[in-house]
C-alpha positions as CSV (number, residue, x, y, z in Angstrom):
1,M,59.8,37.2,66.4
2,Q,57.5,37.5,63.3
3,L,58.3,35.8,60.1
4,T,56.8,36.7,56.7
5,T,57.5,34.6,53.6
6,W,58.0,36.8,50.5
7,G,59.5,34.3,48.0
8,A,59.9,30.7,47.0
9,C,56.3,29.8,47.9
10,G,55.1,27.0,45.6
11,T,58.2,27.4,43.5
12,V,62.0,26.5,43.8
13,T,63.4,30.0,43.1
14,G,63.1,33.5,44.6
15,S,64.0,32.8,48.2
16,C,63.2,35.8,50.4
17,H,61.9,35.9,54.0
18,L,61.5,38.8,56.4
19,L,62.1,38.3,60.2
20,E,61.1,41.1,62.6
21,H,61.7,41.7,66.3
22,Q,61.7,44.8,68.4
23,G,61.3,47.0,65.2
24,F,64.4,45.4,63.6
25,K,63.9,43.9,60.1
26,L,66.2,41.1,59.1
27,L,65.9,39.6,55.6
28,L,66.8,35.9,55.1
29,D,68.0,35.7,51.4
30,C,66.7,37.8,48.6
31,G,66.9,35.8,45.4
32,M,65.8,36.1,41.8
33,Y,63.1,34.0,40.2
34,Q,64.5,31.7,37.5
35,G,63.3,29.4,34.8
36,E,61.1,30.7,32.0
37,P,61.2,34.5,31.7
38,R,59.8,35.8,35.0
39,S,58.1,39.1,35.6
40,D,58.2,38.4,39.3
41,N,61.7,39.9,39.6
42,Y,60.3,43.3,38.6
43,D,57.3,43.2,41.0
44,P,57.5,45.5,44.1
45,F,58.8,43.8,47.2
46,G,56.2,43.0,49.8
47,F,58.1,45.4,52.2
48,D,60.0,48.7,52.0
49,P,63.6,48.0,51.2
50,R,64.6,51.2,53.0
51,A,63.1,49.8,56.2
52,V,65.2,46.6,56.1
53,D,68.1,46.7,58.6
54,A,70.3,43.7,57.5
55,V,70.4,40.6,55.3
56,V,71.7,37.1,56.1
57,L,72.5,34.8,53.1
58,S,72.4,31.1,53.1
59,H,74.5,30.6,49.9
60,A,75.6,32.2,46.6
61,H,73.1,30.8,44.1
62,L,71.3,33.5,42.1
63,D,67.9,32.4,43.3
64,H,69.0,33.2,46.8
65,V,71.1,36.4,46.2
66,G,70.0,37.8,42.9
67,R,67.7,40.7,44.1
68,I,70.0,42.0,46.9
69,P,71.5,44.6,44.5
70,R,67.9,45.7,43.8
71,L,67.4,46.3,47.5
72,Y,70.3,48.7,47.4
73,R,68.9,50.4,44.3
74,L,65.6,50.9,46.1
75,G,67.2,52.4,49.2
76,F,68.5,49.6,51.4
77,E,71.6,50.7,53.3
78,G,72.2,47.8,55.7
79,R,74.9,45.1,55.9
80,V,74.9,41.7,54.3
81,Y,76.1,38.7,56.3
82,A,77.3,35.4,55.0
83,T,80.2,33.0,55.1
84,A,83.5,34.1,53.5
85,P,83.3,31.6,50.7
86,T,79.7,32.8,49.9
87,L,80.9,36.4,49.7
88,K,83.7,35.4,47.4
89,L,81.4,33.6,45.1
90,I,78.7,36.3,45.0
91,R,80.6,38.8,42.8
92,P,81.0,36.6,39.6
93,I,77.4,35.3,40.1
94,L,75.9,38.8,40.1
95,E,78.2,40.2,37.4
96,D,77.2,37.4,35.1
97,A,73.5,38.0,35.8
98,L,74.0,41.6,35.0
99,K,75.7,40.8,31.7
100,L,72.8,38.5,30.8
101,M,70.3,41.2,31.6
102,K,72.1,43.7,29.4
103,E,72.2,41.1,26.6
104,D,68.4,40.7,26.9
105,I,67.9,44.4,26.6
106,K,70.1,44.6,23.5
107,R,68.2,41.7,22.0
108,A,64.8,43.3,22.7
109,R,65.9,46.6,21.1
110,R,67.2,44.8,18.1
111,K,63.9,42.9,17.6
112,G,61.7,45.9,18.4
113,L,60.3,44.2,21.5
114,P,59.4,46.0,24.8
115,V,62.7,46.8,26.5
116,P,63.0,45.6,30.1
117,E,64.6,47.8,32.7
118,L,67.8,46.7,34.5
119,L,66.9,45.3,37.8
120,W,70.2,46.7,39.1
121,D,73.6,47.8,37.9
122,E,77.3,47.8,38.7
123,A,76.9,50.5,41.4
124,D,74.4,48.4,43.2
125,V,76.7,45.3,43.2
126,H,79.5,47.5,44.5
127,A,77.3,48.7,47.3
128,L,76.5,45.1,48.3
129,L,80.1,44.1,48.3
130,G,81.2,47.2,50.2
131,R,78.6,46.5,52.9
132,S,79.1,42.7,53.3
133,K,80.6,41.1,56.4
134,P,81.9,37.5,56.6
135,V,80.6,35.3,59.4
136,P,82.4,32.0,60.2
137,Y,80.5,28.8,60.8
138,Y,79.5,28.2,64.4
139,S,80.5,31.7,65.5
140,P,77.4,33.5,66.9
141,R,77.0,37.1,65.6
142,K,74.8,39.8,67.1
143,V,72.7,41.5,64.5
144,G,70.4,44.0,66.0
145,P,68.3,42.1,68.6
146,F,69.1,38.8,66.9
147,R,71.8,36.2,67.7
148,I,72.8,34.6,64.3
149,T,74.7,31.3,63.9
150,L,75.6,29.8,60.6
151,R,75.9,26.0,60.3
152,N,77.1,24.0,57.3
153,A,74.3,23.1,54.9
154,G,76.5,21.0,52.6
155,H,74.8,22.4,49.4
156,L,77.6,24.6,48.0
157,P,81.1,25.6,49.2
158,G,80.3,28.0,52.1
159,S,76.5,27.2,52.2
160,A,74.8,27.6,55.5
161,F,71.5,27.1,57.3
162,V,70.7,30.0,59.6
163,E,69.9,29.7,63.3
164,V,68.3,32.9,64.7
165,Q,67.6,33.5,68.4
166,A,65.8,36.4,70.0
167,G,63.3,36.9,72.8
168,G,63.9,33.3,74.1
169,R,62.8,31.8,70.8
170,T,64.7,30.0,68.0
171,L,64.1,30.0,64.3
172,V,66.0,27.8,61.9
173,F,66.1,28.6,58.2
174,S,67.3,25.7,56.1
175,G,68.4,27.6,53.0
176,D,69.1,24.8,50.6
177,L,70.2,21.5,52.2
178,G,72.8,19.4,50.5
179,N,72.8,15.8,49.4
180,R,74.6,13.7,52.0
181,R,76.0,11.3,49.5
182,K,78.2,13.8,47.8
183,E,82.0,13.4,47.9
184,T,83.2,16.9,47.2
185,L,81.4,18.7,50.0
186,P,80.9,18.0,53.7
187,D,77.6,16.6,54.9
188,P,75.0,19.0,56.3
189,D,75.0,19.6,60.0
190,Y,71.8,18.8,61.9
191,P,69.7,21.7,63.4
192,R,68.9,22.2,67.1
193,V,65.3,21.7,68.0
194,A,63.7,25.1,67.2
195,D,60.4,26.8,67.9
196,L,59.9,27.1,64.1
197,V,61.9,25.7,61.1
198,L,61.6,27.3,57.7
199,S,62.6,24.5,55.5
200,E,63.1,23.9,51.8
201,S,61.2,21.1,50.2
202,T,62.6,20.8,46.6
203,Y,62.6,17.0,46.6
204,G,60.0,16.5,49.3
205,D,58.2,14.0,47.0
206,R,61.0,11.6,46.2
207,P,64.3,10.3,47.4
208,H,67.4,10.4,45.2
209,R,68.6,7.1,43.7
210,P,71.7,5.7,45.4
211,F,74.7,7.9,44.4
212,Q,76.9,5.1,43.4
213,A,74.3,3.8,41.0
214,T,74.2,7.3,39.5
215,L,77.9,7.3,39.0
216,V,77.8,3.9,37.3
217,E,75.1,5.1,34.9
218,F,77.0,8.3,34.2
219,A,80.2,6.4,33.4
220,E,78.2,4.0,31.1
221,V,76.5,6.9,29.3
222,L,79.8,8.7,28.7
223,A,81.6,5.5,27.6
224,Q,78.8,4.4,25.2
225,T,78.4,7.8,23.6
226,L,82.1,8.7,23.3
227,D,83.0,5.2,22.0
228,G,80.3,5.7,19.3
229,G,81.8,9.0,18.2
230,G,79.1,11.1,19.8
231,K,79.1,14.2,22.0
232,V,77.8,14.4,25.5
233,I,76.0,17.7,26.3
234,V,75.6,18.5,30.0
235,P,73.6,21.6,31.0
236,S,75.0,22.6,34.3
237,F,74.9,25.3,36.9
238,A,78.2,27.2,36.9
239,L,78.6,26.9,40.7
240,E,79.2,23.5,42.2
241,R,77.5,21.2,39.7
242,A,79.9,21.9,36.8
243,Q,82.9,21.3,39.1
244,E,81.4,18.1,40.5
245,I,80.8,16.7,37.0
246,L,84.5,17.6,36.2
247,F,85.6,15.8,39.4
248,Y,83.9,12.5,38.3
249,I,85.0,12.8,34.6
250,R,88.6,13.1,36.0
251,R,88.0,10.0,38.2
252,F,86.5,7.9,35.3
253,E,89.5,8.8,33.1
254,A,92.0,7.8,35.9
255,E,90.1,4.5,36.3
256,G,90.0,3.8,32.6
257,A,86.2,3.7,32.6
258,I,86.0,6.3,29.8
259,P,88.3,7.4,27.0
260,S,90.2,10.7,27.5
261,V,88.5,13.1,25.1
262,P,88.3,16.9,25.0
263,V,86.2,18.3,27.8
264,Y,84.9,21.8,27.0
265,V,83.5,24.1,29.7
266,D,81.6,26.6,27.7
267,S,80.9,29.1,30.4
268,P,83.0,32.1,31.4
269,L,81.2,32.1,34.8
270,T,82.2,28.6,35.5
271,T,85.8,29.5,34.6
272,R,85.8,32.3,37.2
273,I,84.2,30.2,39.8
274,S,86.7,27.4,39.3
275,E,89.5,29.9,39.9
276,I,87.9,30.9,43.2
277,Y,87.7,27.3,44.3
278,G,91.4,27.2,44.9
279,Q,91.0,30.1,47.3
280,I,88.3,28.4,49.4
281,Q,89.8,25.0,49.8
282,E,88.7,24.8,53.5
283,A,85.0,24.7,52.3
284,F,85.4,21.3,50.7
285,S,85.4,17.7,51.9
286,P,88.6,16.2,53.3
287,L,88.9,14.2,50.0
288,V,89.0,17.3,47.9
289,Q,91.3,19.1,50.3
290,S,93.7,16.1,50.1
291,F,94.0,16.7,46.3
292,Y,94.8,20.4,46.8
293,R,97.5,19.5,49.4
294,R,99.2,17.3,46.8
295,G,99.3,20.1,44.3
296,L,96.5,18.5,42.2
297,D,93.4,20.1,40.8
298,P,90.6,17.7,41.7
299,F,88.3,19.4,39.1
300,A,90.5,19.1,36.0
301,P,90.2,16.1,33.5
302,Q,93.3,15.6,31.2
303,K,91.9,17.5,28.2
304,L,90.0,20.2,30.0
305,R,89.5,23.4,28.0
306,Y,87.7,26.5,29.1
307,T,86.1,28.6,26.3
308,Q,85.8,32.4,26.7
309,S,84.7,34.2,23.6
310,V,81.5,33.8,21.7
311,D,83.5,32.7,18.6
312,E,85.2,29.9,20.6
313,S,81.7,28.8,21.7
314,K,80.4,28.8,18.2
315,R,83.3,26.7,16.9
316,L,82.2,23.9,19.3
317,N,79.1,23.4,17.0
318,F,81.4,22.1,14.3
319,L,83.7,19.8,16.3
320,E,84.6,16.5,14.8
321,G,84.8,13.4,16.9
322,P,83.7,12.7,20.5
323,A,83.7,15.3,23.1
324,I,82.0,16.5,26.3
325,I,80.5,19.9,26.4
326,I,79.4,21.4,29.8
327,A,77.5,24.7,29.5
328,G,75.0,26.9,31.3
329,S,72.4,27.5,32.2
330,G,71.5,24.4,34.2
331,M,67.7,25.0,33.9
332,L,68.0,25.9,30.2
333,S,66.6,29.4,30.9
334,G,69.3,31.0,28.7
335,G,73.0,31.0,28.1
336,R,75.2,29.1,25.7
337,I,73.6,25.7,26.3
338,L,70.7,26.6,24.1
339,H,73.0,27.0,21.1
340,H,74.5,23.6,21.7
341,L,71.1,22.0,22.1
342,R,70.0,23.5,18.8
343,H,73.0,22.0,17.0
344,Q,73.4,18.7,18.8
345,L,69.9,17.5,19.7
346,P,69.1,16.3,16.1
347,D,72.1,13.9,16.0
348,A,71.2,10.5,17.3
349,R,74.8,9.7,18.1
350,N,74.8,12.4,20.9
351,A,73.6,12.3,24.5
352,L,72.0,15.0,26.5
353,V,72.6,14.4,30.2
354,F,70.6,16.4,32.8
355,V,72.3,16.5,36.2
356,G,70.1,19.1,37.9
357,Y,66.5,20.1,38.7
358,Q,64.3,21.0,35.7
359,P,61.2,23.1,36.7
360,R,57.8,21.9,35.5
361,G,56.9,23.6,32.2
362,G,60.4,24.5,31.3
363,L,62.4,23.4,28.2
364,G,64.3,20.8,30.1
365,H,61.2,19.3,31.6
366,R,59.6,19.0,28.2
367,I,62.6,17.2,26.8
368,I,62.7,14.8,29.7
369,E,59.0,14.1,29.2
370,G,59.8,12.9,25.7
371,A,59.1,15.8,23.4
372,D,60.0,14.9,19.8
373,E,60.5,18.5,18.9
374,V,61.2,21.7,20.9
375,R,61.5,25.3,20.0
376,I,64.9,27.0,20.6
377,H,65.6,30.6,19.6
378,G,62.7,30.6,17.2
379,H,63.7,27.3,15.5
380,D,61.9,24.0,15.7
381,V,64.5,21.4,16.8
382,R,64.1,17.6,16.5
383,V,65.1,15.6,19.6
384,R,67.0,12.6,18.2
385,A,69.8,12.6,20.8
386,K,69.5,10.2,23.7
387,V,68.2,11.9,26.8
388,Y,69.2,11.0,30.4
389,S,68.2,12.5,33.7
390,L,70.6,11.6,36.5
391,G,68.8,12.8,39.6
392,G,71.4,11.5,42.0
393,F,73.7,14.4,41.2
394,S,71.3,16.8,42.8
395,G,72.8,19.3,45.2
396,H,69.6,19.2,47.3
397,A,68.6,16.7,50.0
398,G,66.2,14.1,48.9
399,R,62.9,13.3,50.6
400,D,64.5,10.8,53.0
401,E,67.2,13.2,54.0
402,L,64.7,16.0,54.6
403,L,62.7,13.8,56.8
404,D,65.9,12.8,58.7
405,W,67.0,16.5,59.0
406,L,63.6,17.5,60.4
407,A,63.1,14.4,62.6
408,A,63.1,16.3,65.9
409,E,61.2,19.4,64.8
410,R,57.5,19.9,65.7
411,R,56.6,23.1,63.9
412,I,57.7,23.5,60.3
413,V,56.9,25.9,57.4
414,L,57.7,24.6,54.0
415,V,59.0,26.8,51.2
416,H,61.3,26.4,48.1
417,G,59.3,23.5,46.6
418,E,56.7,23.0,44.0
419,D,53.4,22.1,45.5
420,P,53.3,18.4,44.7
421,A,56.6,18.0,46.6
422,R,55.4,20.2,49.5
423,V,52.1,18.3,49.8
424,R,53.8,14.9,50.0
425,L,56.5,16.1,52.5
426,A,53.9,17.8,54.6
427,R,51.8,14.7,54.7
428,A,54.8,12.6,55.9
429,L,55.8,15.1,58.6
430,R,52.2,15.4,59.9
431,A,52.0,11.6,60.1
432,R,54.7,11.7,62.8
433,G,53.1,14.6,64.8
434,A,54.6,17.7,63.4
435,K,52.6,20.9,62.7
436,V,53.3,21.8,59.1
437,T,52.3,24.7,56.9
438,R,52.9,25.2,53.2
439,A,53.7,28.9,53.1
440,R,51.9,31.3,50.9
441,L,53.4,34.6,49.6
442,G,53.0,37.2,52.2
443,Q,51.9,34.8,54.9
444,R,52.9,35.8,58.5
445,F,54.0,33.5,61.3
446,E,54.7,34.0,65.0
447,V,57.9,32.2,66.0
């Protein structure tokens, strides 16, 4: 087998890797680059999409699936394989991304700026969904000359790491590995010893703080801010993170740790995903499944309200009294969260709580680093609200968990991590005898 890394090299988005054997070309993920506006998504692929025979997906996040419709637009005609929950979640993820692309085009035309092309359209999404095939966990599937097995990665409902066997060799692709301390999802499985492991390294430079300590701090931030009449603003990914935050707000209310206040989810995408959650109950932890069996929604605080229209979203800017507002995007790269930050950051009574990764150089990273003022939608905005970064909520494995997951492996290629994280993880892995490479874009490996 030959592996070529075509994405997520020195960055945490754009996952895309090509595996070849006996003339068959299998793509592992094909995601969008995210964060600040990225031209990378418009760059030609490092391969001919018409020559790709099939795609296997690790999970439904946009940075792992967002360019698959573009493959179809450029001539790909093969099948897409993933777990059933992943395939259910892909549709709203891609439809929302298309909606945002169209809004960007309208905004560019209105302002007389260069108009970007659509990366893909509804027909390309339809082609993807029509050619997709569900693959259960632990059930080997023959795909060309490859034998594919998906195992639970614990990162999202339905997320998987991919085991590929061919020619007497084994490759393991981690996808994104989950945080073992989470309560809403099952823990990641461990991989078999492979000839090569293609591993993420997002938090390769640091472990997460103890999860219970994170929950204590989150409850304290909520209670202090809400008791003081302020609003808590939570930028969140629509898939998994928003629902997890709702899960713990519900728990804190039930325990009397925080007052029951209106909780607004200002994200139509989160609304759609929350509806799908009830259809994929088997993808969650036994604890979450027990709620569903009792007819309870584990992700619904007492005063939960989902907003839909733009007008509903705008009215949140003029709310009186304490409230919690959860909105996307999680990396502050667009979406309704930017409007809320523009209105709520100048108020010292409020709190901005980061519960996910913020790329270096992005708006979120600048705020966390202590910027007194930031620019949002052409406006200079003072940062007077209290700012918290709760890394324990991360959906990714921390450094200690990555080292544990890779404990038996001796040949490792690191992707999906910024270079400071990859360097430190590589150093630790080499210290115990592993051969480690930090992949470059277009680098080729024999498995």
